[in-house]
Structure formats: structure tokens, C-alpha cells
N, C-alpha and C positions, 0 to 999 in steps of 0.2 A: 504494499499500500504506500503510495507516494503521499507524503505529508506536506511537503513544500516543493513548489515547482516554479522556478524562476524563468523569465523570458524577457526579450526586448533588447538584449545587447547587440553589439555590432561594431563596425569600423566607421569612425567619424573623424572629420578634420577638427583641429583645434578651433574652439569657438562654437562648435556645433552642439546639438542637443540629442538626447535619447530619453525615452520613457521606459523604465524597467517595471515589470509586473511580477508579482509572486502570488500564486493561488495557494491558499493554506487550508488544510483540514479544518472543518468547521469547529470541531471541539477545541482545537488548539487556538484558533483565531479568536473565538468569542471571549476568552478569559485573559488573554495575554497581551502585554505590550509587545509590539512587533518592531523589528529593526532590520536595517540593511547593513551588511558588512562587506568588506572587500579585502582581497589578498592579491598583492602583486608578486611576481616571481621572486623567490628567495626572501620574502618578507612575511611577517606574521599577519594573521587576519585581524583587521581593525574595524571597530564600530564606525559607521558613517553617519547614520541617522536612526532615530527611534521615535515611535509614536505609541502613546498609551491608549487604552480602550476609550478613554475620554477625549482623546484628540490632542493631548499635550505633546509637544515635539521637542526633540533634542538634536543638535547637529554638532559634528566635529568641526573644529575651527577651520580646517582645511576646505570645507565645502559650504560653510555658512554663507548665505546670500546667493548661492549658485544652485544648490540642490533643494528639492522640496519633497518631503515624505507625506503620504496620505494613505488613508485606508477606506475601503468600501465595505461596510458591514453587511450589505446585502449579498455581495459577491465573494465574501471571504478573501478579499484580495488587498494586498498592500502595494503601493506604487512608489517609485522614486523618479521624480522628474529631475533630470540632470541637464543643466544649462551652462553655457560658457565653459565647455569642457577643455581640460588641459592635458598634455601628454602624461603628466604625473597622475592623472585619474585612471590610467590604464591598469586594469586588474580584472580578476574574476569577482563578480558581485554575487553575494548570497543573501538570502533573507532567513531570519529565524526569530525566535522569541527573545525578549530582553528581560530576564529576571531582575535586573537591577532597577527596573522602572515599573514592575508589575509583580504578580504573584510569583513566589519562588518555586515554580514548577520545573520539572525536568526539561532540559533542552532537547528538542527532537533531533533525530539524525539530520545531518546537513544534506541539502539537496546537491544537484550537480552545479548549480550556479549558472551565471550567464556572463560571457566574456565581453568586456568593454575595451576597445582599443582606440586610442586617440592619437592621430598622426599630427606631426608638427608641420 
């Protein structure tokens, strides 16, 4: 059973935009804060943005003002609108729960992620 399914990545020039989507198992989505993470080659996976069930958001400094996280409660989907992309945004992007901003539930297995590549 797939619990998290990311999509929407691609190759884009610097300054461009992409909208990432993550369809989440309903039982997981309904009670958890959800977040987007990213992992560049040879680096650790970092939190990019998070949104609580109530809609409160958090952004890493590196993406503040450029990325927007949102959630559609009817579709069990979390989105990441990425604007003004930079080459340093190149990474595999994953979604998952964010226990630091919601219930301390077990983190589901990671999905396959979606590759974002930004050319200069």
C-alpha cells in the first residue's frame, strides 16, 4: 500500500516554477502536520516547509518568500509551489509527516520522491 506519492518534479531553468503534489493516505493526512523535505546528492535530507492541520506554515530560511506549502483536505493532498527556482534547489523532494508540529505519531515509510533539477 502506497502511503505517500509525490509528483510534479522536472527540469526547469533558473527563475522558473514547479508545483509539487503529494497524495497521502487519508488516515495519515487527517491527523498530521505534513511537510516537504529535500535531499541533494551527498547531503542529508532537510525540512523545506511544513503545514499543520490548521493551516499554520513553517519555511526554511533558504526558501522563504519563494516556496508556498498548502494542503487540500478534500483530496488528501499537500502541495509545494516553488517559484524563483535556483540551481541550489536541485534535489529529490519528498513529503512526509512532521511530528515536530503535530501529533507524535510514527513517521510513515518514505516514498520515492520527485526529482527537481534547476539549470543555470
